[in-house]
N, C-alpha and C positions, 0 to 999 in steps of 0.2 A: 592456506588456513581459511576456514569459513569466517564470515563476518559474524560477530557477536554484538548484541546491543551494548554489552558492557564495555566494548572497545571503542565505542563512539565518543567523540568529544562532546562537551556540553552544547556547543553550537550545532553539531551534527544531530544530537538528540532533539533539539528544538526544531530543526528543519524537518526531521523525521516526523515528529508529531504534527507539525504544520501541514505536511504532505498528506498524512492520514486524515486530518480534519477536512482538508480541501476535497478529497475524493469522497468522503462521507457526505459532505454538504452537496456536492455535485449529484451524487446518486440518491440523495434523500435516504441514505442507508442508516437505519437506526440501530445498527449493531454496536451499541456502546460497550458490550461485554468484550468484544475484540479489542477496542481501543483501550479499555481499562486494563486488560491483560498486558498490552504493550507498555502502558504507563508503568505498571508494577515492575516489569522487566527492566525498565530504564531507571527505576528507583524514584519515580514520580508518583504523586497522588493526583486525584482529580482537580485539586485546586490549581495545578499548573495550567490547566486549560484556560483559566481566566487571564493568565499572564501572556499567553501565546497569541500573537497576531493572526487573525484569520485572513488569508489571502482571498481575493475575489476573482482572479483571472489566472489562466495557465501561465501567462507571461510573468506574473509576479512570482508564481511558484517556481518556475524553472530558473528565474533569476536568483532565487535563494539556493536552489539545489546546485546550480553551477558554481557556487562558492566553495563547494566541497571538492577538493582536489582528487581524491581517490575514486576512480571509476567504479571500483567494487562497491563502495558505499552508495554511490549514486544508483547503481544497479539494484542494490539491496532495497533502497527506498522505493524505487519503481516497482519492484516485485511485490513489496508489501502493499503498495497502492492497489495493485491488481487484486491481491487477496481481499482487501477491503471491498473493492468494487464487486467482486463475485460472491462475497459472503452472504448476500441476500438471495443468492441463486438466480440473479438476473443481471444482465449486462446490457446497458443501452448503447446505441450507436454513439451518443455524445460521450459516454465514458470511454469507449474504445478509442474514439478519435482524439479525445483530450490526452489520454495516456500515451498514444503514439506521438502526439505533438510534443508533449513534455519529454518523452524519451529522445526524440530527434534533437531537441534543443539542449539536452544535457549531455550529448555525445554518445548516445546509445543507438546503434544501428537498428533500422526497422526490423530486420531479420531477427535480431536478439529480442526485441520487444515481442515479436510474434512467438518466439520460443517460450517466453514467459507466459503468454496467454495459453499456449498449448499445454504447458506444464500445469497451470492452474486448472484448466479444463479436465485434465487427467485426474487430478486430485479430487475434483468435484465428483467425477464419475465414480471414483473409488469409494468416496463417502456414501454416495447414493446406493451403490451395490452393497456396501456393508449394512446399510439400513434394511435393504431388501432381504438380505440373508437373515436378519433378526426378525423382521416383521412378516416376511412372505410365508405362504402356505400355512397360516394359522388355522 
């Protein structure tokens, strides 16, 4: 069964939002619309952001994520972090390295993290091709 945000516990939801905030801060990604859509899916509003601790290091973040027992939930969080990182259509070496480090420290094999990056890149290509179909040859 696929992971749904509705299935997450309150603690997992908080860790999820903390993870997204961390990668947004790292990448200086200002895609607040993505974060706000995730907050709504979780049943939160923007006021929750003031209550959530912002972590400053990958070690702090993977320390939180490791508290989640279900590997599928940890994978889900990592996948969503990758989506936030690429949502501005740029991916820095620091973002890539940090995500691999977090993945390794929460029990996700390097190969699986790579699979997530490939999946995200394919999605980005698909999005760009769709825009070209609409806007091309005008």
